[in-house]
C-alpha positions in Angstrom: -45.0 -0.6 -6.5 -43.9 -3.5 -8.6 -40.4 -4.1 -10.0 -41.1 -2.6 -13.3 -42.5 0.6 -11.6 -39.5 0.9 -9.4 -37.2 0.6 -12.4 -39.1 3.2 -14.3 -39.0 5.6 -11.3 -35.3 4.9 -10.9 -34.7 5.8 -14.6 -36.7 8.9 -14.4 -34.8 10.1 -11.3 -31.5 9.3 -12.8 -32.3 11.2 -16.0 -33.4 14.2 -14.0 -30.3 14.1 -11.6 -27.8 13.5 -14.4 -29.5 16.1 -16.6 -29.1 18.7 -13.9 -25.4 18.1 -13.0 -23.9 16.1 -15.8 -25.3 17.4 -19.1 -22.4 19.6 -19.8 -19.7 17.2 -18.6 -17.4 16.2 -21.5 -16.8 12.6 -22.2 -13.9 11.4 -20.0 -11.1 9.2 -21.3 -8.5 7.2 -19.5 -5.0 6.2 -20.5 -4.8 2.8 -21.9 -3.9 0.1 -19.4 -0.9 -2.0 -20.4 -1.2 -5.7 -20.3 0.8 -5.8 -17.0 -1.2 -2.9 -15.4 -2.5 -3.3 -11.9 -6.1 -2.4 -11.0 -7.0 -1.7 -7.4 -10.6 -2.4 -6.6 -11.2 -0.3 -3.3 -14.3 -0.3 -1.3 -16.4 -2.1 1.3 -18.5 -5.3 1.2 -19.7 -4.5 -2.4 -16.0 -4.8 -3.5 -15.2 -7.8 -1.2 -18.1 -9.8 -2.7 -20.4 -10.3 0.3 -23.1 -12.6 -0.9 -21.1 -14.6 -3.2 -17.9 -16.8 -3.2 -14.5 -15.1 -3.5 -14.0 -16.1 -7.0 -17.4 -14.6 -7.8 -16.7 -11.2 -6.7 -16.6 -8.3 -9.2 -12.8 -7.8 -8.9 -12.4 -11.6 -9.7 -14.6 -11.4 -12.7 -13.2 -8.2 -13.9 -9.6 -9.8 -13.8 -10.9 -12.5 -16.1 -12.6 -9.9 -18.4 -9.7 -7.6 -18.7 -6.8 -9.9 -18.5 -5.2 -7.6 -15.9 -4.2 -8.0 -12.3 -7.2 -6.8 -10.2 -6.6 -6.6 -6.5 -9.7 -6.9 -4.3 -9.3 -4.5 -1.4 -12.9 -4.6 -0.1 -13.5 -4.4 3.6 -17.0 -5.4 4.7 -18.7 -2.8 7.1 -16.1 -0.1 6.4 -17.2 3.5 6.3 -15.5 6.1 4.1 -13.6 7.7 6.9 -11.9 4.4 7.6 -11.2 3.7 3.9 -9.7 7.2 3.6 -7.4 6.3 6.5 -6.2 3.0 5.1 -5.8 4.1 1.4 -2.4 5.9 1.4 -0.5 2.8 2.7 -2.3 0.5 0.2 -1.4 2.7 -2.8 2.3 2.6 -1.7 2.1 -1.3 -1.4 0.2 -2.0 -4.6 1.3 0.8 -6.9 -2.0 0.6 -9.1 -2.4 2.1 -12.4 -6.1 2.4 -11.9 -8.2 2.5 -8.8 -11.9 1.7 -9.0 -13.4 3.5 -6.1 -16.7 2.1 -4.8 -17.3 3.4 -1.3 -19.9 5.0 1.0 -22.6 2.3 1.2 -22.1 1.9 4.9 -22.3 5.7 5.4 -25.6 5.7 3.7 -27.0 2.8 5.5 -26.0 4.4 8.9 -27.4 7.7 7.7 -24.1 9.4 8.4 -23.3 12.9 6.9 -23.4 12.9 3.2 -21.4 16.1 3.2 -18.6 14.2 5.1 -19.0 11.3 2.6 -18.4 13.7 -0.3 -15.3 15.1 1.5 -13.9 11.7 2.1 -14.4 10.6 -1.5 -12.7 13.8 -2.6 -9.8 13.2 -0.4 -9.5 9.6 -1.6 -9.5 10.8 -5.2 -6.8 13.4 -4.5 -4.7 10.7 -2.8 -5.1 8.4 -5.8 -4.3 10.9 -8.5 -1.4 12.2 -6.3 0.1 8.7 -6.5 -0.1 8.8 -10.2 -3.0 6.3 -10.6 -6.2 6.9 -12.5 -9.7 6.8 -10.9 -13.0 5.2 -12.0 -15.8 6.1 -9.6 -18.8 3.8 -8.9 -21.9 5.5 -7.6 -23.7 3.8 -4.7 -27.5 3.9 -4.5 -29.5 5.4 -1.7 -30.8 2.3 0.1 -34.4 3.3 -0.1 -37.5 2.3 -2.3 -36.2 3.8 -5.5 -32.5 2.9 -5.1 -31.5 5.9 -7.2 -27.8 6.8 -7.6 -26.8 9.4 -4.9 -26.2 12.7 -6.6 -23.0 13.4 -4.8 -21.2 10.8 -6.7 -22.0 12.3 -10.0 -21.0 15.8 -8.6 -17.6 14.4 -7.4 -17.1 12.7 -10.8 -17.9 16.0 -12.6 -15.7 18.0 -10.5 -12.7 15.7 -10.9 -13.3 14.8 -14.6 -13.3 11.1 -13.8 -15.5 8.5 -15.4 -18.3 7.2 -13.2 -20.4 4.0 -13.4 -23.5 5.7 -12.2 -26.4 3.1 -12.5 -25.0 -0.4 -12.4 -25.6 -1.0 -8.6 -29.0 0.6 -8.8 -30.1 -1.6 -11.6 -28.7 -4.7 -9.9 -30.3 -4.1 -6.6 -33.7 -3.5 -8.1 -33.7 -7.0 -9.6 -34.4 -9.7 -7.0 -32.8 -12.4 -9.2 -29.5 -10.5 -8.9 -29.4 -10.1 -5.1 -28.2 -12.1 -2.2 -29.9 -9.7 0.2 -31.3 -6.2 0.3 -27.9 -4.6 -0.1 -25.6 -7.1 -1.8 -25.6 -8.7 -5.2 -25.4 -12.5 -5.7 -22.8 -14.2 -7.9 -24.9 -13.3 -11.0 -25.2 -9.7 -9.8 -21.6 -9.3 -9.3 -21.0 -10.8 -12.7 -23.3 -8.0 -14.3 -21.5 -5.4 -12.2 -18.1 -6.5 -13.4 -19.4 -6.4 -17.0 -20.7 -2.9 -16.7 -17.3 -1.7 -15.4 -15.6 -3.6 -18.2 -17.8 -1.8 -20.7 -16.9 1.5 -19.2 -13.3 0.8 -19.4 -13.6 0.1 -23.0 -15.7 3.2 -23.7 -13.1 5.3 -21.9 -10.2 3.8 -23.9 -8.6 2.2 -20.9 -9.1 -1.3 -22.4 -9.0 -2.4 -26.0 -11.0 -5.5 -26.6 
């Protein structure tokens, strides 16, 4: 199947999945982020910026777009259980106003339990909201031919009423010009990723351009 065919299949799958579990979800708004707000980008290599230079990672680009402090807390190779274990101390140290949670890619690559991944994401969201911070969730695609968003991310977002960037990574990783390798964007891909998150922050009222 060529790239166009893959993208059409991806769109169809997303429409079906999102239609099944997200059609009744009301639009989600975030509290506006003050100019001195701290955004914590929490995740694995996709957050760290593997495949590009540090100043080309999505948190670095997002900091430029938003004019806010964005802390890059991505750990390459980390699975969600390890992320869950390190999150509490990090929240205490950084005191973020918003956490962008993009985790689980390594669980999916290693074919670990999706049920456990969902439980870990839920625990991390509980930890974040318990600290007083807001959450923006990023859906990670299944690393297969169609690279469709994994439905559990949409389910977690719906249950917790948090905004989710559902398709950005899927769209980037189906475009060879935006990839450094099979599972990581290149500099241009991370730029597009940051822009998609920035647009969502605007749409949810967190940022006023």
